[in-house]
N, C-alpha and C positions, 0 to 999 in steps of 0.2 A: 504494500500500500504506500502510495507516494504522499509525502507531506505537502500541505498547502503552502509551505514556505520554500518550496523548491526553487532553485535558480535556473531551471530549464527554460528555454525560450517559449515553450508552449504555455506555460503558466506565468502570468504576469500579475503581480499584486494589484488589486484595485486601487485606483487613485493616481497611479503613475502614468496612465494612458499609454502603456506599451514602451515608455521611455526608460532609460536607466534610472535607478533610484537616486534621490538627491545625495550629495556627498555627506559623509558623516560630519557631525558637529564637533567631533573630538579634534583637538589641535594635532598637528602633524607630529610634534614631539611633546610629550607630557611636560607641563610646567612643574618646576620643583615646588614642593609644598614646604611650608615653613618648618615643619618637623624634620624634613629631609635635608634642608639647607644647612650648611656648616654654621655653627654658632660662632660669631665673631666677638661676642661680649656676653657678660653675665647680667641678667636682669636684677634690678634692686628689689630686695625682699620687702614684704609688708612692714616689718618692724623697723627697718631702716627708714622707710618712707614715713612711718608714724613718728619716729624720733625727729626727722627733718621737719615735719609739720609742727611739732611741739616747739622746736627751736625757732621756727619762723614766727609762730604766734606769740612767743615770749618777746621776740624782738619788736613785733608790731605793738604789743601792749606797752612795753617799756618806752618806746618812742612816741606812740600815738596818744597814750593817756595824758601825759603832761601837755601836749599840744592841744588836745581837746579841752582840757580844763582851762588853759590859758585863753583859748579862742572863744569857747562857749560858756565857760563857768561850770561849777560843780552841778548846777541845776540841769545840765545837759543829760545827766544820768537818770532823770525822772522818766516816768512812762508817758508823760504828756506828749502827744504827737507833734504839737507845734514846736516844742523844744527839740524834737528829734529830726527837724528838717534838714540838718546837715549830714544825715546818714548817707545819702546818695553821693554827696560830694566826697565824703571820707572814703566810701567804698570805691568810687572812681579813681581817687588818688592812689589808694593802696593797690587797686587792680593794675593801674598803669605802672606802678613801681615793680610789681611782681612780673608783669610781662616784660618790662625792661631788663630785669635780672635774668629771666629765662632767655631773652634774645641775645644779650651781650655777654652773659657769663655761662649760659647753658643750664643754670640752676639758680634757685634762691639761696640765701646764706645758709639756711638749714640743710639743704641738699648738698651744698659745697662742704659743709662741716662733716657730713657723714660719707662723703666721697661718691656721690651719684650725680648724674646729669640727665637731662631730657634730650632725646633724639627722635628724628623721624622714624617711625616703625618700619617703613619700606626701605629706606636708604641708609639709615644709620647716621645721616648728616644732621646738622642743626635744622630744626623745623623753621618754616617760614613764620613771619610775624602773624599772618592771618591764622595759621594753624595754632599758634600759641594763644591768640585771642579766643579762638573757638574752644581751646582746652580750658581756659579760665572760665568762660561763660558756662561750660558744661559741668563745672563744679556744682552748679545748682542741680543738674540732673543727677549727679552722684549723691548729693546731700538730701534731697527732698524725701526719698523713700527710706527714712531712718538710717541714712548714711550707708546704705547697702552698696552703692556704687564705689565707695572707698574700700569697704570691706571685701569687695569682689577681688581686689588685687591679692588678697591672701590665698585665694583658691585658683586664680587664673594661671594657666601655663606660662604666659609671658609676663605675669605680675602686673597686668594692666587694670586700672580702675575704669569705670564706664567713661569718664572724661577722656582718658587716654585712648580708649577704643574709638570713640566718636571723632576725636581730633587726629587719630592716626599717629600717636606718639608712644614711646616706651621710655621707661626710666632705667638706665643702665649703670653698672658699676664703673667708676673711673678706672682706666688701666693703671696698674702700678708703676 
């Protein structure tokens, strides 16, 4: 009994109109997958990144708090929304400083202290400024659902948080 998938000229699969079937959608040579590619660097672990974040936030608090108190007064720390109008300005300034450090140093002071830096996930080169701005904005995506996007780095094969995945970045160990 002959199979309906026979390649004989008498039987042609419906839909092809007697012509040869379309070419396969497979690439001529298989593309290397990330797990098959040689590893040129080690990814920064979750705890290294957590310590770096702690250092960065301590720096922000030590520098920003006196500036906030001098600029807005101690009443700034009340829950009154009118007194909190400067929050967007402060967030924008801190965000610009963070992106500046990422762009020109490859890392924030905390990341530099623990010996890691941010690179483009595809090339290993320094990321573009746009990619870094996207990474910063995506911190919100990582933070909103109970900080799960940051915790994701503890379990991810490439140690990427959601903000890294969206922006196409990885955090790697500095070479010795």
